[in-house]
C-alpha positions, 0 to 999 in steps of 0.5 A: 307310672309316668304319664305320656304327654304330647310335650311342647317343643320348648323345654321351658314350657315343658317344665312349666307344664309340670311345675307351673303352679304355686302349690306344686312348687311349694309341695316340692319345697316341703318335700325337699326336706324329707318324707311327710304325711298329708297333715304335715304337708297341709300344715306347711302350706298356708291357705291350701285346701285339703281337696287342692292338696290331694289333687296336686299330690295325685297329679304329681304322683302320676307325673312321676314327681312324688311317691305315695306310700300307704301303710296297712294300718287303721287308720291308714297312714300315708307318706309322701316323698319326692322321687329321683325325678322330683329331687332333680327339681332342687336346683330350680327351687334353689335358683328361685329361692336365691332370686326371691331373696335378691328381689326382696332385698332390692324392693325393701330398700 
């Protein structure tokens, strides 16, 4: 269920409100390649704590960016994937990737 917000007038500020955190951007990066279990996500996010990852995944689920699927198994199996709204962040991720590559080349000369 998508949360209701008093959204700012500026669309850039709205985007930052949803994704303006290092870990959220990197979670999206990892989920753009497909569905992941919690341990896979944590392994791909060097330095993130279990609590921070859990908190961010919950917020992103509330905001409609991430799906969480729980399987009725023992021990429980949980998988995370991007919703269509989360997938719509791909062009932003790609632009950040391209800019980062260009910046790295420029400063490494």
